[in-house]
N, C-alpha and C positions, 0 to 999 in steps of 0.2 A: 467077273460074276455077271450073270444076266439080270435084267430087271425082274423085280419080284412083286407079286400082287399083294396089296394090303386089303383093299376092298374092291368092289366092282368099279373098274375104270380109274383106280387110284393105285399107283405103283411106286415102290422104292427104286431109286436109281442111285448111282454113286460108286464109291470105292471103299473097300475094307483094306486098311493099311496095317498089315501085320508087322512090318519091320521097323517103322519109325520109333525111336526111343527119346526124341526130344522135339518139343513143339515150340515154334517161334524162337528157336535157339535159346530157350529158357526153361520150359516146363517139361519135367520127366514124363515119359509115356511108358510105364512098365508093362502095360497091356496093349500097346498100339492104339489105334483109333479108327474111326470111319468118317467119311465125308458124305453126308446124305443129301441127295436131291430127290424131289418127288414130282412125278408126272400126274396131272389130273386131266382126264379126258371128259369134257362136257359134251352134251349133245350138239352144241354149236361151235364151241371154241375149246382149245387145248392150252393148258398152262404148265410151265415147268417152274417149280419152286426151288430157287437157289441152284448152285452148280457145285463144282468140286475144286479142290486145290489144283492149280495148273499142272503139276507133275502127274496127276491122275486123269487128265483130260481125255486121254485115249479111251479109258474105260467108259466114261459117260457118253462120249460120241459113238462108241460101239453099241451101247444100249439104245441109243436114239436112231440107229440105222433103219429100223422099221417104222419110225414115226414120220409120217409124210408132212405134217405141218405142226408148228407151234406158233400160237398167236401171241402169247405173253410169256415173258420170263420175269418171275417175281423175285426181286432181290430183297430179302428180309434183313440182310446185314452185309455191309460193304467190305468187310475184311476178306482178304484174298482167298482164304481157305474155303469160303462159301461163294465168293463172287468171281474168282480169278478166271474161270473158264467161260464166263458169260460172253466175252468177245468171240470165242470160237463157236458158241451156240448161235450167235447172231450171224456169223458167216454162213452157217449151215441153213439158217432160217432168216433170210434178210428182211422179211416182212414183219418179224416179231417185234413187239414193243416191250421195253423194260419197265416194270412196275416197281416203284420205290416210294419211300417218304421223300418230301422235298429236301431234307438235309442229306439223305443218302445219295440223291442225284448228284449233288456237287462233289461228294467224296468219290463216287464211282467215276465221274468224269476225270477227276484228278488222278486216281489210281490206275484206271484202265483205259482212259482216253476214249470212252464210249461217246459217240456223237450226241449232242444235246437233243436233236430231233428224234432220237430213239426212245425217249423217256415219256412215260405218263406218271405223274406224281399223284399220290392218293392221300386224302385226309384221314385223320383218326376216325375209325368207324365206317369208312366208305366201303361200298360193296361193288363187286364186279361179277356179272352173270356170264357163266360159260354155257348157258342153256339150262340144263337140269341140275347144275351145280352152281352154288353161289359162294364166292370167296369174300370174306369180310376181313378187312385189314385193321389191325389193332396196334396203334403205336405203343411201343414198349421201350422208351428211351433208357439208355444206360444198362442194357442187358446184352452186351456190356460196353457198347459204344453209344454215342448220343443219337444215332440215326436209326436204331433198330426198331423192327416191328415183328409181329407174329400174324399168322393167317389162320382163319377159322372157316371150315366148310360147314355151312349151316345145315345142309341136308344130311351129311354123314357124321356131324358132331366130332370132327377131328380137328385138333389144334396142331398146326405146324409151327414149331417154336424156335427153330434155328438154334442159337447158342443157349437160349433159356432152357433149363432142365436137361442139358446135355451131359454126356459122360464119355471119357476117352476109353473105349473098349473095342478091340478087334475080335469079332466073333461071327460065325455063320448064322447065329440066331437072329432072326429079323425082329422078334419081340422079346421083351424081358422075360426070362425064364428063371433066373437065379437072382432074386431081389437082394440077397445079402451081398453078393458080388457087386451088383450095380449100385447099391447104396454107398459102398465105400468109394467106388469110382466117381459117382455123382457128387459126393461130399468133397473129394479131392478137387473136382472140377469147379464146384462152387467156391471153395476156399481160394483157389488160384486166380479166378477171374471175376467172380461175382461178389465176393465179400466186401470189397471196397465200396460197392454201390448198394449196400444192404437197405438203406432208407428208401431209395427210389424203387428198388425191387419190391419192397413191401407194398408200395402203391400199385405197382403192376400186378402183383398177386391179387390185391383187392379188386382191381379192374376185371380180372379174369373170373372172379367169384360168381359173377352173374351169368356166366355161360355154362350151358349143359355140355360138358366135355366127356366124351366116351373113350377117347384115345389121344395120346400126345405123341407126336412124331418130331423128335429133335433133329438138329443138324449134325450132331455127333452121337454115336452110340445107338442103343436099341430103342425100339418103339415101345411106349408104355400102354399096354392094354388095360391096365388098372391105374388111371391117372392119380387117384387118391394117394397112392404110394409115394410118388415124387412130390406132389403138392404138399402133403403133410410133412415130408422131410424138409422142404424149403421153409415152410412156416416155422418149424422147430429151429432151424439154423438161423432164421432171421429174427424171430420173436421170442424164442426160448431164452431163459436166463443163463448166464455163465455157469459152468460146472465147477465142482470142487476139485479143480485141477491146476497144477503148476506146470507150465511149459518151461523147460530149462535147456536152452541151447548154450553150448559151451565149447571152448577151445582151450587147450593147455599146451605149454611149451616144455616146462621142466617139472611137471607133475604137481606143482604146488596148488594150482587152480583145481586140478583133478581131485586132489585130496579134499579140498573144500566142497566141491560138487558132491562127491560121494557122501561126505558127512551130512550135508544139508538134505540130500535125498533121504537118507536114513531117518533124520530128525523129522522131516515132513511126514513120512510114512507112519512114524510112531504117533504123530498128531492126527492121523486119519485123513491126510491129504494125498490125493493121487498125484504122481509126477510122471510127466512125459519128458524123457531125456533124449537130447540130440547132440551127438558129437559133430560139430560143424565141419570137421575135415572129411567126413564120409556121408554127410546128410543127404537124404532125398528131400529136396525143398518142398515137394508136394506133401510128404508126410508131415513136415513141420507146419505147413499152411493148414492142413486138416486139423492138427492139434490146436491151432490158434482159434479155430471156429468156436470152441467151447471153453477155452481156458479163462479162469477168473484172474490168474496171475501169471506174469512172465518174470523169470529171473534169468539174467544173462550172466554167464560165467566167462571171464576173460582175464588173461594176463595183460600187463601193460607193455606196449612195444612202441618205441619212438614217442614216448610221453603220452600215448593214447591207447585206446582199445586195440586189440588184435584185429586186423582187417576182416577176418571171418566173423568176429563178433559184431563189427560195424555193419557188415552185410546183413546179419540177422536182424539188427535193429532197423536198418533201412527197409528190409522186407516187411517186418511187422508194421512199420509206419505206413508203407504203401498199401498193405492189405486191410488196415483199419479194423482189426477185430474188436469185439466188445469187451475186451479185457479191462478189468477194473484196477489192478494193482501191478506195480513193477518194482523190481529191485535188481541190484548188481552185486556180484561177488567176484573176487579175484585177487591176484597178487601183483606186486611190483618190486622192482629192484632198488630204485633210488628216488622215484617220484613220478609225477605225471598228472594228467587231467582226464583220466578214463571216465569218471562219472559225469563230468561236465560235457565231454564230447558226446557220449551216448545219450544223455538226457536231451541234448540239443538236436538229436537225430530223430526224435519221435514226436514232433508237434501235432501229428494227427491223432495220437492216442490220448484219450481223455482218462488218464490214469492217476492214481495216487501213488507217489513214490514212497516205498518203505525203505528205511535207512539201509544203505548199502553196507557190505562188509568187505573191506579191502585190507590186505595184510602185506607187510614188508617181508619178503623172503618166504620161507616155509611157514605154514600155519602153526601157531602155538596153542596152548590150552586156552589162552584168552580169546583167540580167534574162534576156536571151536565153541566156546561159551557164547560168543556173539552170533554164531550160526544157529545155536539152539534158540537164542532170543529171536532171530529172524524167523525161524520155523514157527515159533509160538505166535509171533505177530501176524504171520500169514494165516495161520489157523484161526486166530481170533477174528481177523477181518472176514474170512470166509463164513464163520459162524454168525457174525453180526449181520451179514447180508443174506443169510439163509441158504448159502451154498453147501453147507454141511448139514 
């Protein structure tokens, strides 16, 4: 795809990746993604903001064929999907300097072996004149690495945000046209990589509040011509209270746990509690992560295997612990054949979650009427907790 004009002397460059279905060998990409770089032509100097994932380098270099000179390559985030083609750009423009935060400089040297003399590091709030366009660099640590920053063009009021406010979507639309579709993709993106850093991202949002932003151009996905759409969404995901929702990831081996799961779902619905159910043998972890953004309660359903939880259930607990949702309550249900330490093992896997444990329900063999009564009690306890906290 050719370079595309955003505003006078400001262009989108990069690659639309229609085919990838897995990011970082971990994150599902149901809609593909894009790797966005941006060319800013000032009256005196020219800057390229970020680059592309190395497998897409040929597309960026083709787009740069008609660009005679680049003075600066701004690296807002050192991860290779944004920085990986910078060495190729420096080969093409040997006089260009790499602009980064001091912390990013060291990471880029380690990852890409860019010579130290190629760098200019910038302080938080520092500006760089391109002539009739001024770049202002705003440090935004932990979105989602420690070295990240965003760039604001003062004259055009555009915020270039790299991973901040991104979404994994492959599309020919340069700007957001379907906010519903983008909302879901952006929430998935937030859940998968931003949610663990909710507290510091809140501070970065507060820092951006003083800027007059008319457009946001992220490193993945489409450009936001209406910034309030994505800014309000982030404020809700970060500052909003948990919802009246139970996320219930489960795995079953001989259907005993599945009987318990189905019964609990029905009991919760009767109590007015929404349930998001995830079979861990076929789960899209992005969907699970999205559900965790809002969930007040997590209930893990697992059989006991080798005296502990099923490995898929352990993975779900590990994932929740890594993502650090604002969930308030947690419980465990499941069955066992002769014994084990399922509850103790799972509880030990979630030190990052500041949750209250509601009494688990485990049964030996197939569930009995006594077990179903305990599941009714668990549903009632969850509903009561939600009501006490204003979630219902």
